[in-house]
GUVEXSE-684180 format. One record per residue: x, y, z negated of N, C-alpha, C in turn; residue in three letters. Coordinates in steps of 0.001 Angstrom, whole numbers, plus 500000, padded with zeros to 6 digits. Last residue first. Layout:
N
XYZXYZXYZala ...
END
This chain:
252
597081285785911856598382286576911911599453285457910927ser 596070284656915223596433284525913593597447285061913007ser 595525287117917731596181285525917295595920285689915834pro 592012287119919503592928287815918270594257286931917690gln 592125286585923041591907286189921408593022287115920563ile 590947286505926369592074286841925224591347286849923773arg 590754283206927759590500283995927191591139284948926373arg 591199281632931109591710281941929819591058283277929084tyr 591814279550933542590355280979933147590495280627931704val 592713278177936155593281278383934986592163279664934395ala 592282276069939033591880277371938367592201277421936895gln 593208274934942105593874274893940670593861276187939974phe 591964273509944737592432274878944687592492273705942817thr 592400271472947780592309271536947096592399272876946235gln 591553271955951305591903272012950536591638271917949235gly 589476271627953615589221270790953077590553270609951847gly 589579273998955729590488273143955840590620272339954770asn 587869275222954328587375274839955429588201273966955926arg 588815276099951751587259275332951715587306274736953155ala 590607277875952622591004276549951941589991276038951761val 588968280116953807590115279647954402590510277940953718lys 587872280435951206586983280669952582587649279861953280gln 590377281998949804589292280904949370588885280060950331gly 590766283646951618591614283091951067590977281662950846glu 588649285689951348588464284875952871589784283691952745glu 586805285099948401587943285559949160588146285341950933thr 584460283835947292584252285024947631585534285614948412ala 585117280841946897584101281276947941584220282435948297ser 586489280514944228586991279768945328586111280156946761ser 584574282107942510586711282193942213586851281175943835leu 582514281801942011582887282673943018584814282817943204leu 582025280437940209581780279925941087581998280576942373lys 582994281880937542583602280905937943583543280524939372val 580626283725937506582202284603938017582497282964938927val 579082282804935862578493282426937317579931283445938097pro 579573280006933467580128281547933969579791281543935182asp 578690277721932939577687278865932252578089279956933074ala 581110276066933092579965275843934127578731277214933664glu 582776277759931194582842277416932524582068277100933336leu 581701276405929039581789278308928985582273278190930765glu 581906273625929562580614274391929173580617275697929625glu 584717273291929049584085273010930092583220273995929916val 586309276974927505586011275348927284584969274411928691thr 589191278188928169587373278517928284587375276991928183leu 592189278663926371591129278087927474589565278000927169ala 593425281772924816592757280166924993591869279834926045glu 596228283700924211594488283261925231594744281863924777phe 598201284759922923596841285463922823595915285393923764met 600129283303922964599122283170921459598291284269921914pro 600895281255925617600517282643924755600148282661924153his 600684278771926978602073278878925550601494280356925199ser 598835279521928890598661277894927593599551278258926295glu 599656280560930647598561280767929628598426280247928478leu 601915279326931813602265280832930688601080280993929910cys 600219276954932580601636276634931525601728277971930958ala 598696278042934388598003277435933290599091276913932246lys 601040278995936389600080279965935838599817279308934434met 602482276206937155602883277464936293602528278668935509trp 600064274991938218600304274343936690601305275706936245asp 599827276806940058598487276339939248599005275993937886gly 602076276252941556601897277721941258600598277497939815leu 601669273485942001602701273931941234602633275291940662glu 599727273847943675599473273223942559600733273485941786glu 597962276044945517599261275741945370599427275102943793val 595849277695945608595801275986946180597097275715946352asp 594535279371942569595297278980943653595339277648944350thr 593368281361939919592778280256941124593868280095942183ile 591915282800937034593183282763938130592770281150938983thr 591040284987934861590757284355935913591585284030936942tyr 590776286235931663591632285738932922591299284864933610ile 588630288132929303588417286754930000590013287311931365ile 588055289733926313588089289432927837588898288364928380gly 588342288855923471587339288522924424587297288350925837gly 589859292145923320589380290713922535588185289947922969val 590336293313926367589724293447924799590034292246924551gly 593264294103927712591983293095927927591741293664926400leu 595650295343928046594606296097928517592880295441928229val 597314293610926861597389294701926132596124295411926570tyr 597554291128928203597078291255926762596411292450926293ala 598792292310930253597548291907930664596450292020928982tyr 601204292641928913600620293395929341599101293538929135glu 601813289549928324601852290650927070601319291929927934asp 602061288693930738600690288449930380600753289379929167leu 604773289563931836603194290391932124601918289752931295leu 605574287472930478606094288892930324605049289886930664his 605100284882931264604621285313929650605013286737929706leu 603206285893934833604263284813933658604477285695932226ser 601909286629937637601517285583935971602936285282935517ile 603432287264939440602130287741938788601525287301937784val 606099286464940396605145285587940560603977287119939700arg 608770286830940643608043288309941103606571287129941202arg 610480285684939281610321286656938836609061287598939226arg 611041283586941280609916282948940351609519284452939230his 612733283294942984611488284306943325610765284264942208asn 614222281188942572615016282838942315614157283814942172lys 612616279305943358613170279736942525613305280619941564glu 610392280213946033612009279603946081611988280169944476lys 607736280617946391607858278950946112609761278992945483phe 605252282529946107606945282508945345607721281471945288his 602605282398946276603132281575944681605181281535944994pro 600541285037945783601681284924946221602394283834945307asp 597290284272944220598593285185944222599389284502944948pro 595021283633944197595307283075945568596543284224945554phe 593070285865942270593058285015943130594042284898944296leu 593029287220939396594375286798940123594229285413940776phe 591231289157937545591157288260938274592407288375939381phe 589976290605934233591243290530935687590946288967935927met 587529292002931947587471290694933395588768291439934264lys 587678293992930593586807292835930197586932291208930944ser 589735296504929580588914295402930693588329294659929980leu 590902298011927483590087298637928084589133297683929136gln 592936297447925638591649296809925205590013297164926403gly 594105300683926228594654299158925356593228298898925275lys 593204301885929552593930301861928162594073300851927294glu 594838301490932700594002301159931568594715301165930192phe 596644302940934591595649302774935040594824302617933650tyr 599265302226933446599040303555933552598147303882934426asn 599570299612932833599688300483931872599260302023932206pro 600343298601935731598992298346934661598848299499933914ile 602292298493937199601699300196936574600844299812936349tyr 603927296866938168604632297717937428603708298901936875lys 602064295271939149603078294717938221603873295558937484met 600833296969940608599832295949939442601486295593938848ser 601573299040942894601847297883942135601280297207940781asn 598270300261945016599608300855943604600197299158943568thr 595609301677946067596904300940946577598172301174944915arg 592507300584944645593577301621944429594704301252945426val 589304300868945257590182300235945463591315301378945316val 586042300187943794586727300359944927587751300447944435ser 582321299929943026583513299306943273584173300023943977ile 579890300892942586580133300549941215581598299658941767asn 577993300819944293578859302209943836579711302031942776gln 576766299377945702578390299136945909578950300565945636tyr 573695300735946489574358299796946421576053299974946636gln 572359302974947111572496302741945489573209301897945691gly 572188302326950587571690303119949883571761302661948099pro 573518300579952458572534299969951217572509301269950221asn 575069301975954682574265301055954771573543300324954065ala 577072303117952832575907304038954054574734303185954314val 578602301395951775577401302397950765576482302916951581arg 579419299675953330578685299235952650577469300339951524leu 581409302208954331580474301602955160579133300781954232ala 582961302097951539582414303098952142581381302818953342ser 584446299668951833583097300134950443582643300943951091ile 585617299443954014584248298538954017583346298694953048arg 587235301546953307586543302032954845585171300099954512glu 588701300104951571588575301793951091587393301862952321lys 589677298222952749588695297525951448587885299311951278val 591438299239954614590680298514955175589267298176953873tyr 593366300046953367592625301004953643591279300575954456glu 594432297950952299593607298808951072592950299829951848thr 595504297212953972594506296418953431593799297345952483val 597704299111954428596394298467955483595440297913954693lys 599254298903952364598585300133952667597372299610954020asp 599151296484949405599531296571950799598543297784951830arg 599114295999947186600221296581947290599914297481948584leu 595736296681945149596220296397946412597596296861946630glu 593241296301943151594687296639943152595506295830944083met 589634297278942658590877296189943515592089296834943527gly 587821297841939706588606298485940847589602296982941149ile 584186298198938511585628297638939116586431297915940178met 581890298896936277582745299600937047584219298888937573leu 578826297606936222580087297640935666580671298113936514ser 576174297314937094576376298739936191578038298412935307glu 576126295021938727575595296383939033576580297759938237pro 576970292519938570577088293204937485577140294482938545phe 576318291598941579576358290598940331576305291747938790leu 576587293210943315576103293397942950575368292293941550thr 579771292949942841579284294215942776577842294152942914ser 581066290593943126580624290755942036580089292558941730leu 580823290618946416580490289886945261580111289808944112ser 582896292771946339581270293057946800580809291928946607ile 585634291515945068584697292766944463583343292878945080leu 586105289460946971585807288914945286584950290461944561leu 586600290723949020585735289833949169584886289949947640gly 588907292419949942587753292923949218586685291891949191gly 591136291673950983590126292155951485588671292558950968phe 593253291665948033592983290981949654592023292296950345gly 593614292370945442592207292283945638592263291284946827cys 595782292177943246595550291556944642594768291464945431gly 593340291923940647594641291894940992595046291448942237ile 590646293376939546591203292512940769592155292463941075asp 589104294499936784590124294703937746590578293593938497ala 586378295965935226587395294629935364588029294735936451phe 586042298208934038585857296876933290586591295713933882glu 586024301692933492586218300589934891586359299578933455val 584097303301931899585390302910932307585480301546932858lys 582220305956930380582227305083931241583782304945931765lys 582571308325928918582630306962927949582766305982929213thr 584419310845930767583142310194930106584020309020929576ser 586385312017931686586779311437930580585383310662930272his 585677312683934336586520311606934538586736311118932956val 583753315059934844583240313740933914584077312632934040gln 585165317004936346585189317103934893584322316247934262asp 585098316136938527586252315659938075585966316038936648ser 581512314664939036583008315550939446583921315154938703ser 579947312479939408579907313393940757580540314596940185pro 580308309459938595580898310864938296580878311656939232phe 578802307953940209578850307525938175579663308567937818phe 578679307743942383577670308312942093577629308277940106gln 581835308526943093581145309374942844579440309429942026pro 584225306482942038582693306460941949581728307670941910tyr 586615307405943107586233306343943641585168305874942769his 586985310278942604587246310181943824586890308578943886leu 586169310542939708584848310897940579585296310464942145ser 588384309306938172587157308077938952586320308856940010tyr 591245309979938525590189311179938722589112309544938816asp 593425309537936034592771309067937081591460309250937027val 594592310211933377594871310960934805594145310499936012his 594315308178931443593981309918931676593492310689932761his 596302306419932086595147306429932087593938307805932021pro 598724308395932978598240307788931982596853307088932927ser 600000309549935454600885309454934250600574308590933348ile 599474307377938435598847308542937332600041308318936476pro 601192307773941254601003306773940330600504307629939218ile 601019307371944695601273308736943890600346307656942448pro 603769305640946751602392306009946613602140307180945074phe 605868304300948200605617305607948213604122305904947939his 607273301630946399606926302265947301606048303779947128ser 610067299604945363609512300781945053608652300929946453asp 609437295779944885610179297136945956609324298318945307ser 608732293647943757609732294907942980610276295567943670leu 606493292846945313606445293314943939607213294191943625pro 606541292262948626607431292477947844607026293078946754asn 603664291585950132604382292141949828605731291663948675ser 601793288375952157602922289361951146603782290395950895his 601191289382955196600306288416954410600928288679952706ala 601373292178956364602251291141956326600966290374955274arg 598377293028957915599508293466957259600217291920957106ala 595662294262959621596394293633959170597537293967958887arg 593138296174960790594092296390959422595086295477958844tyr 592184295082963056592715296507963172593742296444961471phe 591119292947962252592297292533962821592730293788963582arg 588888293271960784589776292885960093591089293316960654lys 586618296527961349587485295205961701588959294964961177arg 584383297986959199585304297736959721586270296315960038pro 580692297991960247581880297819959117583095297564959879leu 578788297954961651579201299205960847579919298897960083gly 577817295990962979577375296156961365577459297285960962thr 577727295876965725576753295465965162576200295614963353ser 580262297319966084578780298185966705577642297337966087lys 582109297880963543581926297007964574580616297334964912ser 585346299400963825584360299329963505583527298370964386phe 587534300245966069588107299398964437586654299400963622thr 587028301632968070586877300504968358587306299582966429pro 584726304095968102585449303865967436585784302284967617asn 581989304418969518583746304911970106584720304677969342ala 580534304063967960580493303590968769581996303339969703lys 580797304157964637581245305246965791581231304260967144asn 579266304443961032579714303795962312579864304745963543glu 579104305956959217580837305678959427580866305003960756leu 577018308898958717576875307309958770578486307189959637met 
END
């Protein structure tokens, strides 16, 4: 049992970690190098460390079961937790650069697994720089969903190269997304919303979902409500800007 009444970092009532002990800077510089292990290739990711119920031993890391969803810059893990019970058979991973935030998500998932036996076994988190190392984690066409929720807007023009959505990076995302896979983006910064939509609109391997498809997709409803940032925007009566696009096979 993770709850420890002598440990102030965990809530006595819920057994979950308290965010205030894992606070970090709101954003990190994605162009700087950090010291954390990087797998040489997707085949070197030991999934038994992330999903022990699905991979009881490291000998099974090359099973046909693969991660399907990636939450890029997952923050405190709210979206992963909401998606976990919605898609219980789909493996999902959050990718977060900030070390304290990553540690919080790990502890949160562990506590939820203890409190809810059999649940939340399909989600995990890894500390990494997704702008640099996406191909180290995922094979070609492996993913069916990628999420970019309330990313750092990097307002200054000289810092636009740090934005997690760009034409260059969309090439990499298109590589790891299977045909039909979906990229979900949302922000409360209109200029960034226009930027992300323009990048996706101009890329030959993505097309926008129709209004009907958006309304029928249960995931879309979570974009503005599942994360801490989205909840804060809602409390403040802020506006959000979404861009949801499908990976397509470009015409030859």
